[in-house]
N, C-alpha and C positions, 0 to 999 in steps of 0.2 A: 353499966359498970365497966363493960368492955371498953366502950368508947372512951371513958375517963382514963382507963389504963392506957389504950393507944396513944391519947393526947399526950399523956405524961411521958410516954417513952420517946414520943416525937420532940417534946419540948427539951428531954435530957439531951438526945442527939443534937438537936440544934444548938443548945448553949455549947456542948463540947466541941462543936465545929466551929463557932465563934471564938471560945478560948484557945482552940488550936491556932486558929488564924492568927491571933493576937500574941502568941507565944514570941514571935520575933519582932523586933522593932523595925520602924521604917528604915534605919541605915543598916540594918542587918539583911533587908531584902531588896532596897533599891539603892544605886549609887549613881553618880555622874557618867554619862554615856561618853566613853572616850572617842567615839566615832561620830560625835554629835554633829559637827557642821557637814559633814559628808551625809549623814542620814537626814538632817533637815533639807538638804538641798535636794535628796532624792524624792521626798514627798511633795516639797514646793513644785518642782519641775514636773511631777506626775499631775498634779493639780492643775498647773497651768497648761499642761499639755491638753487634758480634758476640757478645760474652758475654752481653748482655742481651737479645738476640733483637730488636733494633730494626733490622732489615735494611734498611729504607728508608734510615735514617741512616748505616749502614754502606756502602750502596751509593753514596749521595752523595758520599761521601770517596773514592772512586774514579773515576778518568779514565775516560771511555767507552772509551778504547784500552787500558786496565788488562790487563796480563798477569801472572798469578802463576806461579811455578815452584816446583816441588820438591813433597816431599821426594826423589822419585825424579829421576834424570837425564831429562832432556827431558819431564818431566811439567809441563803447563801447564793454567791455567784462566783463563777470561775472567770479566769482571765478572759476567756473568749465572749462569755456572756456580759460581763462588764464593757468591754468594747463594743460589742453589737448594741447594748443598751445605750450606750453614749451616742451612737452612730444616730441611733433613732431620735433620741432627744434633740440632738442639734438640726433636725428637719424641722421641729415645732417651736423652738425656743430662741429669742433674739435677746440681745441687750444683756448677755450673761456676764455676770461679775461675781468675783470670790474674793472677799475680804476675810483675813484671818491671822491670827497668832499661833504660834507653835512652841512647843517645847519637847525636851527629849530626856529619856532616862534609860538606865539598864536595869533590868531586873535580874537578880543574880542567883535566885532560887525558885524552884517550883515550876508549877505547870505554865506559867507565863514568862519563864526564863527567855531573855533575849533584850535587844535594843529596840526601843519603842519611841515614836514621834506621835504626841498628840496635837491635834489642831481644833481650835475653837474658833468658828466662823460664822459668816452669814453669805449665802449664795443668793444672788438676786437675779432674777430673769423675766422676761415677758413671754407669755403664751397665750394666744388667742386674744391678744390687746389687753392682758390683765397683767401687772406687775406683782411678782410674788417676792418676798422676801423670806427666805429660809434659813433661819438658825439651825446650826448643827455642830456636833462633836464627832470628830474622826481620829482614830487611833490606829496606827499602823505599825506592824512589826518589819523592820528592815534589817537584812542580812545580805551580805555580799553586794552591796549597791543595789538591791532589788526590794520590792515591797513583797514581802510574804504572806501576809494576812492581814485584814484590816476589819475593823467594824465601826458602823456609822450609826449615830441616833440623831433622830429629828422626829418632829410632829407631823406625821402623814397626814392626820386630820386637818391640821391648820391649812396645809396647802390646798387639800380639796375644797374647803370651805372659801379660801381666799380665790378661788377660781370659780365659786358660784355654786358649787355642789351642796347638798344637804343630807346629812345623816338620817335615815330613817330605819327603824326596825323592820325586820322581816316580817311578812304577812303570812300568817298559818293557813 
Protein backbone atom coordinates (compact mmCIF):
# COMPACT_ATOMS: atom_id res chain seq x y z
CA UNK A 1 0.00 0.00 0.00
CA UNK A 2 2.89 2.33 0.80
CA UNK A 3 4.25 1.82 -2.73
CA UNK A 4 0.89 2.74 -4.27
CA UNK A 5 0.76 5.96 -2.24
CA UNK A 6 4.32 6.84 -3.22
CA UNK A 7 3.59 6.25 -6.90
CA UNK A 8 0.39 8.30 -6.66
CA UNK A 9 2.25 11.22 -5.05
CA UNK A 10 4.97 11.06 -7.70
CA UNK A 11 2.36 11.02 -10.45
CA UNK A 12 0.60 14.08 -9.03
CA UNK A 13 3.93 15.91 -8.77
CA UNK A 14 4.87 15.00 -12.35
CA UNK A 15 1.49 16.07 -13.71
CA UNK A 16 1.83 19.32 -11.79
CA UNK A 17 5.22 19.96 -13.40
CA UNK A 18 3.86 19.29 -16.88
CA UNK A 19 0.90 21.56 -16.23
CA UNK A 20 3.19 24.30 -14.92
CA UNK A 21 5.47 24.00 -17.95
CA UNK A 22 2.48 24.35 -20.26
CA UNK A 23 1.01 27.42 -18.57
CA UNK A 24 2.82 29.73 -20.98
CA UNK A 25 2.45 29.50 -24.72
CA UNK A 26 5.36 29.26 -27.11
CA UNK A 27 5.01 32.94 -28.02
CA UNK A 28 5.18 33.89 -24.33
CA UNK A 29 8.44 31.98 -23.87
CA UNK A 30 10.33 32.11 -27.19
CA UNK A 31 10.75 35.04 -29.56
CA UNK A 32 12.82 35.87 -32.62
CA UNK A 33 16.48 36.38 -31.77
CA UNK A 34 17.36 40.05 -32.42
CA UNK A 35 21.07 39.13 -32.80
CA UNK A 36 20.34 36.16 -35.06
CA UNK A 37 22.92 36.78 -37.79
CA UNK A 38 25.74 37.44 -35.34
CA UNK A 39 24.91 34.40 -33.19
CA UNK A 40 24.59 32.08 -36.19
CA UNK A 41 28.00 33.30 -37.40
CA UNK A 42 29.65 32.68 -34.00
CA UNK A 43 28.47 29.06 -33.96
CA UNK A 44 29.22 28.42 -37.65
CA UNK A 45 32.71 29.93 -37.28
CA UNK A 46 33.34 27.82 -34.17
CA UNK A 47 32.31 24.60 -35.91
CA UNK A 48 34.40 25.49 -38.97
CA UNK A 49 37.44 26.18 -36.78
CA UNK A 50 37.04 22.81 -35.09
CA UNK A 51 36.80 21.01 -38.45
CA UNK A 52 39.85 22.77 -39.88
CA UNK A 53 41.95 22.28 -36.72
CA UNK A 54 42.18 25.99 -35.97
CA UNK A 55 41.90 25.44 -32.25
CA UNK A 56 43.01 28.96 -31.29
CA UNK A 57 40.11 30.38 -33.29
CA UNK A 58 37.72 27.73 -31.91
CA UNK A 59 38.75 28.59 -28.34
CA UNK A 60 38.40 32.34 -28.99
CA UNK A 61 34.70 31.82 -29.75
CA UNK A 62 34.06 30.16 -26.37
CA UNK A 63 33.48 32.13 -23.17
CA UNK A 64 36.09 31.50 -20.47
CA UNK A 65 33.30 30.00 -18.33
CA UNK A 66 32.13 27.74 -21.20
CA UNK A 67 30.54 24.43 -20.25
CA UNK A 68 29.72 21.82 -22.86
CA UNK A 69 27.35 18.99 -22.02
CA UNK A 70 26.57 15.66 -23.61
CA UNK A 71 26.11 13.34 -25.23
CA UNK A 72 25.80 11.34 -22.00
CA UNK A 73 23.74 12.54 -19.06
CA UNK A 74 25.80 14.78 -16.76
CA UNK A 75 28.86 14.55 -19.07
CA UNK A 76 30.52 17.96 -19.18
CA UNK A 77 33.66 19.59 -20.54
CA UNK A 78 35.32 22.96 -20.07
CA UNK A 79 36.79 25.18 -22.77
CA UNK A 80 40.27 23.74 -22.10
CA UNK A 81 39.00 20.15 -22.22
CA UNK A 82 37.11 20.71 -25.48
CA UNK A 83 40.20 22.15 -27.21
CA UNK A 84 42.44 19.35 -25.90
CA UNK A 85 39.92 16.71 -27.00
CA UNK A 86 39.73 18.04 -30.57
CA UNK A 87 43.52 18.30 -30.80
CA UNK A 88 43.66 14.55 -30.08
CA UNK A 89 40.83 13.83 -32.52
CA UNK A 90 42.71 15.57 -35.33
CA UNK A 91 45.63 13.17 -34.81
CA UNK A 92 43.53 10.13 -35.81
CA UNK A 93 40.74 11.40 -38.09
CA UNK A 94 40.90 12.45 -41.71
CA UNK A 95 38.40 13.54 -44.36
CA UNK A 96 36.37 15.46 -41.79
CA UNK A 97 33.26 17.15 -43.10
CA UNK A 98 30.38 18.82 -41.32
CA UNK A 99 27.10 19.50 -43.12
CA UNK A 100 24.44 21.25 -41.09
CA UNK A 101 21.51 23.61 -40.95
CA UNK A 102 20.93 25.98 -38.09
CA UNK A 103 18.32 28.22 -36.58
CA UNK A 104 18.24 30.65 -33.70
CA UNK A 105 15.76 31.86 -31.12
CA UNK A 106 15.59 33.79 -27.85
CA UNK A 107 14.12 32.29 -24.68
CA UNK A 108 12.72 35.18 -22.66
CA UNK A 109 11.84 33.44 -19.42
CA UNK A 110 12.98 30.66 -17.12
CA UNK A 111 16.19 28.73 -16.54
CA UNK A 112 17.04 28.65 -20.26
CA UNK A 113 16.70 32.40 -20.77
CA UNK A 114 19.07 33.62 -23.48
CA UNK A 115 19.94 33.51 -27.17
CA UNK A 116 20.29 30.01 -28.62
CA UNK A 117 21.51 28.50 -31.87
CA UNK A 118 20.40 24.99 -32.79
CA UNK A 119 22.39 22.95 -35.29
CA UNK A 120 21.16 19.77 -36.96
CA UNK A 121 23.90 18.10 -38.90
CA UNK A 122 26.01 15.18 -40.00
CA UNK A 123 29.69 15.00 -39.14
CA UNK A 124 31.61 12.63 -41.42
CA UNK A 125 35.16 11.43 -40.87
CA UNK A 126 37.55 8.58 -41.55
CA UNK A 127 39.35 6.84 -38.69
CA UNK A 128 41.42 3.67 -38.98
CA UNK A 129 40.31 3.41 -42.62
CA UNK A 130 36.63 3.40 -41.67
CA UNK A 131 34.27 6.13 -42.86
CA UNK A 132 31.83 7.17 -40.16
CA UNK A 133 28.67 9.26 -40.55
CA UNK A 134 27.56 10.85 -37.31
CA UNK A 135 24.15 12.57 -37.25
CA UNK A 136 24.00 15.02 -34.34
CA UNK A 137 22.07 17.85 -32.76
CA UNK A 138 24.01 20.69 -31.09
CA UNK A 139 22.47 23.62 -29.27
CA UNK A 140 24.56 26.54 -28.01
CA UNK A 141 23.79 29.60 -25.91
CA UNK A 142 25.54 32.68 -27.29
CA UNK A 143 26.17 35.89 -25.34
CA UNK A 144 28.48 38.79 -26.17
CA UNK A 145 29.83 37.07 -29.26
CA UNK A 146 30.88 33.89 -27.43
CA UNK A 147 29.41 30.44 -26.88
CA UNK A 148 28.61 30.28 -23.17
CA UNK A 149 27.27 26.75 -23.00
CA UNK A 150 26.26 23.96 -25.33
CA UNK A 151 24.76 20.53 -25.40
CA UNK A 152 25.26 17.87 -28.05
CA UNK A 153 23.25 14.76 -28.74
CA UNK A 154 24.45 11.85 -30.86
CA UNK A 155 24.41 8.07 -30.83
CA UNK A 156 27.76 7.03 -29.38
CA UNK A 157 26.96 3.32 -29.79
CA UNK A 158 26.36 3.73 -33.55
CA UNK A 159 29.86 5.18 -33.93
CA UNK A 160 31.56 2.39 -32.02
CA UNK A 161 29.65 -0.24 -33.98
CA UNK A 162 30.53 1.48 -37.29
CA UNK A 163 34.18 1.23 -36.25
CA UNK A 164 33.87 -2.52 -35.73
CA UNK A 165 33.33 -2.76 -31.99
CA UNK A 166 30.60 -4.87 -30.42
CA UNK A 167 28.65 -4.24 -27.25
CA UNK A 168 28.96 -7.04 -24.73
CA UNK A 169 27.53 -7.40 -21.24
CA UNK A 170 29.94 -7.32 -18.32
CA UNK A 171 30.94 -10.76 -17.11
CA UNK A 172 30.45 -11.29 -13.38
